[in-house]
C-alpha positions in Angstrom: 23.5 -16.5 22.4 24.8 -13.1 21.1 26.6 -10.5 23.1 23.5 -8.5 23.9 21.8 -11.6 25.3 25.0 -12.4 27.2 24.9 -9.0 28.9 21.4 -9.7 30.0 22.4 -13.1 31.3 25.4 -11.7 33.2 23.2 -9.0 34.8 20.7 -11.6 36.0 23.4 -13.9 37.4 24.8 -11.0 39.5 21.4 -9.8 40.6 20.1 -13.3 41.6 23.4 -14.6 42.8 22.6 -17.9 41.0 23.2 -19.4 37.6 20.1 -21.6 37.9 17.8 -18.7 38.8 19.2 -16.5 36.0 18.8 -19.3 33.5 15.2 -19.9 34.6 14.4 -16.2 34.2 15.8 -16.2 30.6 14.3 -19.5 29.6 17.6 -21.4 29.1 19.3 -24.3 30.9 21.8 -23.8 33.8 24.7 -25.5 31.9 24.1 -23.1 29.0 24.2 -20.1 31.3 27.4 -21.4 33.1 29.1 -22.1 29.8 28.3 -18.7 28.3 29.6 -16.7 31.3 32.7 -18.8 31.3 33.3 -18.1 27.6 32.8 -14.3 28.4 35.5 -14.5 31.0 37.8 -16.4 28.7 37.2 -13.8 25.9 37.9 -10.9 28.3 40.9 -12.7 30.1 39.5 -11.9 33.5 37.5 -13.5 36.3 34.2 -11.8 36.7 32.5 -14.0 39.2 33.4 -16.0 42.4 31.6 -19.3 42.5 31.0 -21.1 45.8 28.4 -23.4 47.3 26.8 -20.4 48.9 26.2 -18.7 45.5 27.8 -16.3 43.0 29.4 -13.0 43.8 31.3 -10.5 41.6 35.0 -9.9 41.6 36.2 -6.3 41.7 36.5 -6.3 37.9 33.2 -8.1 37.7 31.4 -5.4 39.7 32.7 -2.7 37.4 31.8 -4.8 34.4 28.3 -5.3 35.9 27.8 -1.5 36.3 28.8 -0.9 32.7 26.5 -3.7 31.5 23.6 -2.1 33.3 24.2 1.1 31.4 24.3 -0.7 28.1 21.1 -2.6 28.9 19.4 0.7 29.8 20.5 2.2 26.5 19.1 -0.8 24.6 15.8 -0.6 26.5 15.5 3.1 25.7 16.3 2.4 22.0 13.6 -0.3 21.9 11.1 2.1 23.5 12.0 4.8 20.9 11.6 2.3 18.0 8.2 1.2 19.3 7.1 4.8 19.7 8.2 5.8 16.2 6.5 2.7 14.8 3.2 3.6 16.5 3.1 7.1 14.9 2.4 8.0 11.3 5.6 9.9 10.5 8.5 10.0 8.1 8.5 9.8 4.3 5.9 7.8 2.5 6.6 7.1 -1.2 3.4 6.3 -3.2 2.9 5.2 -6.8 -0.4 5.8 -8.7 -1.6 6.0 -12.3 -1.8 9.6 -13.7 -5.6 10.0 -14.0 -6.4 8.3 -10.7 -3.6 10.1 -9.0 -4.8 13.6 -10.1 -8.5 13.1 -9.7 -8.9 10.7 -6.8 -5.7 10.1 -4.9 -4.4 13.7 -4.5 -7.3 15.1 -2.5 -7.5 11.9 -0.5 -3.8 11.8 0.5 -3.8 15.5 1.3 -6.7 15.0 3.7 -4.8 12.1 5.3 -1.7 14.2 5.7 -3.7 16.9 7.4 -4.4 14.4 10.2 -0.7 13.4 10.4 1.5 16.6 10.3 4.8 14.6 10.7 4.2 12.6 7.5 5.9 13.5 4.3 4.5 12.1 1.0 6.3 11.6 -2.3 3.6 10.8 -4.9 4.8 9.4 -8.2 2.2 9.3 -11.0 2.9 7.0 -13.9 0.7 4.7 -16.0 3.4 2.1 -16.1 3.7 -0.5 -13.4 7.0 -0.2 -11.5 9.0 -2.5 -9.3 8.2 -1.3 -5.8 11.5 -2.6 -4.2 13.8 -1.3 -6.9 12.1 2.1 -6.9 11.9 2.4 -3.2 8.1 2.7 -3.2 6.2 2.1 0.1 2.7 1.8 -1.4 1.3 1.5 -4.9 -2.3 1.9 -6.0 -3.1 -0.7 -8.7 -6.1 -1.5 -10.7 -7.3 -5.0 -12.0 -6.9 -8.4 -10.4 -3.4 -9.0 -9.1 -1.2 -11.9 -10.1 0.3 -14.0 -7.4 3.5 -12.5 -6.0 5.5 -12.0 -2.9 4.1 -8.5 -2.5 1.5 -7.7 0.1 -1.8 -6.3 -0.9 -5.2 -5.2 0.4 -8.3 -4.5 -1.7 -9.6 -1.0 -1.4 -12.8 -1.2 -3.6 -14.1 -1.4 -7.2 -13.6 0.9 -10.1 -16.6 0.7 -12.5 -16.6 1.9 -16.1 -19.3 3.6 -18.3 -20.0 4.1 -22.0 -20.5 7.8 -22.8 -21.0 10.3 -25.6 -22.1 14.0 -25.9 -25.8 14.7 -26.4 -24.9 16.5 -29.7 -23.1 13.3 -31.0 -26.2 11.2 -30.0 -28.5 13.6 -31.9 -26.6 12.9 -35.1 -26.0 9.2 -34.3 -28.8 7.4 -32.5 -27.6 5.9 -29.2 -26.8 2.2 -29.4 -29.2 -0.1 -27.6 -27.0 -3.2 -27.5 -23.3 -4.0 -28.3 -23.8 -4.9 -31.9 -25.1 -1.3 -32.6 -21.7 0.1 -31.5 -20.2 -1.1 -34.8 -22.1 1.8 -36.5 -20.4 4.3 -34.3 -17.0 6.0 -34.0 -15.1 4.8 -31.0 -12.5 6.6 -28.9 -10.2 3.9 -27.8 -8.2 3.7 -24.5 -5.4 1.4 -25.3 -4.4 0.2 -21.8 -7.4 -1.7 -20.4 -11.0 -2.8 -21.3 -9.7 -4.8 -24.2 -8.4 -2.0 -26.4 -10.4 -2.5 -29.7 -12.6 -5.2 -28.2 -15.2 -3.9 -25.7 -16.8 -6.4 -23.4 -20.4 -5.9 -22.1 -22.6 -8.0 -19.8 -26.4 -7.7 -19.8 -28.6 -8.0 -16.6 -29.0 -11.8 -17.3 -25.2 -12.3 -17.2 -24.9 -12.7 -21.0 -21.6 -11.4 -22.3 -21.0 -9.8 -25.7 -17.8 -8.6 -27.2 -17.8 -6.0 -30.0 -14.9 -4.9 -32.2 -14.7 -1.1 -32.3 -13.0 1.3 -34.7 -12.5 5.0 -34.6 -10.5 8.1 -35.3 -8.6 8.4 -32.0 -6.7 6.1 -29.6 -4.6 7.0 -26.6 -3.1 5.4 -23.5 -4.1 8.4 -21.5 -7.6 8.7 -20.0 -7.6 12.5 -19.9 -7.0 12.5 -23.7 -9.9 10.1 -24.2 -12.1 12.3 -22.0 -11.1 15.4 -24.0 -11.9 13.7 -27.3 -15.3 12.5 -26.0 -16.2 16.0 -24.8 -15.7 17.4 -28.3 -18.3 15.0 -29.6 -15.9 12.9 -31.6 -17.5 9.5 -30.7 -18.3 6.9 -28.0 -15.8 6.5 -25.2 -15.5 3.9 -22.4 -14.2 5.7 -19.2 -13.9 5.0 -15.5 -16.8 6.5 -13.7 -14.4 8.7 -11.6 -13.1 10.2 -14.9 -16.6 10.6 -16.5 -18.6 11.6 -13.4 -18.0 15.4 -13.5 -18.7 15.6 -17.2 -21.9 13.6 -16.8 -22.9 15.7 -13.8 -22.4 18.8 -16.0 -24.5 17.2 -18.8 -21.5 17.4 -21.2 -21.5 13.6 -21.5 -24.4 11.2 -21.3 -24.2 7.5 -20.1 -25.3 5.0 -22.8 -26.5 1.4 -22.6 -26.7 1.5 -18.8 -28.3 -1.9 -18.7 -25.1 -3.4 -20.0 -22.2 -3.3 -17.7 -18.5 -3.1 -18.5 -15.8 -5.1 -16.7 -15.2 -3.5 -13.3 -11.6 -3.2 -12.0 -10.5 -4.1 -8.5 -8.5 -1.3 -6.7 -5.6 -2.7 -4.6 -3.1 -1.2 -2.3 0.2 -3.0 -2.9 3.2 -2.9 -0.6 6.6 -4.6 -0.6 6.2 -7.1 2.2 3.1 -8.8 3.7 5.0 -9.6 6.9 6.5 -6.2 8.1 4.1 -3.4 7.3 5.1 0.0 8.7 2.5 1.9 10.6 2.5 4.8 8.0 1.6 2.3 5.3 -1.0 0.3 7.2 -2.7 3.5 8.5 -2.8 5.0 5.0 -4.4 1.8 3.7 -7.0 1.9 6.5 -7.8 5.5 5.5 -8.1 4.6 1.8 -10.4 1.7 2.5 -12.9 4.1 4.1 -12.8 6.3 0.9 -13.8 3.6 -1.6 -17.1 2.3 -0.4 -20.3 2.4 -2.4 -20.5 4.9 -5.3 -17.3 6.6 -4.1 -16.7 8.2 -7.6 -19.7 10.5 -7.1 -17.6 12.4 -4.6 -14.8 13.0 -7.1 -14.6 16.4 -8.7 -12.1 17.6 -11.2 -11.4 19.9 -14.1 -13.2 18.9 -17.3 -10.2 17.5 -19.2 -7.9 16.1 -16.5 
């Protein structure tokens, strides 16, 4: 039993006038209660309680000690109430990590809307295409694509991130659109070097048959905005997330190709440092994000043509 618990025990002994009743109230045995109060008196070098067959009463010093313990217990209770109140509100600083393209196009408007509902929240958004160590970097929440490896981190799935094969109408006038993956070998490819297999593009037809095609082309980049910019110039075919390509497709600058064949779809996860103790600001933000990634969520994404 620690000193805070000991204070609670001493208060109950004084108020009930009984070691057995105090012990029962606190869920401990009478010998444990008696022994602990005796150790308190030994540590303080004073007698706090008079024991008799009629019950327990305070000594003069014991009465003063009881009054001070009541003040301490009240302060602890108020501190607990304050902690519970703060935990129930979305407030304080929330540090979030996201990839660059997703952060700019999707996450920024979403988190700004979330902040408008929680004026006491401060957000520090770090955008980087590299995966970082959440604990070392002090990150509360990371948005990550693809299936997660087993780890001690907590995570919740937000939705799916589909990809699409695109090119400009002008490019397709000069180079007939491929009808199946093998036709892509005749085309120039703009290669995003982070996911989707780099130089190996994977497609699945409506019957579930998978085909892999080796691609080559004049431009590679680990940045989706750069691949989008190159695609918009008519340089070749590009594989892009729908949230990146959507605005250009809507503006008819880019055209989807081979729509019967699907590309691997990424899972979108919210990742946080501990699955056991999740602050309210983190859990509430995740709840908000889950409402934003349902159905064809990317159709609600707008953005400038090259970012």
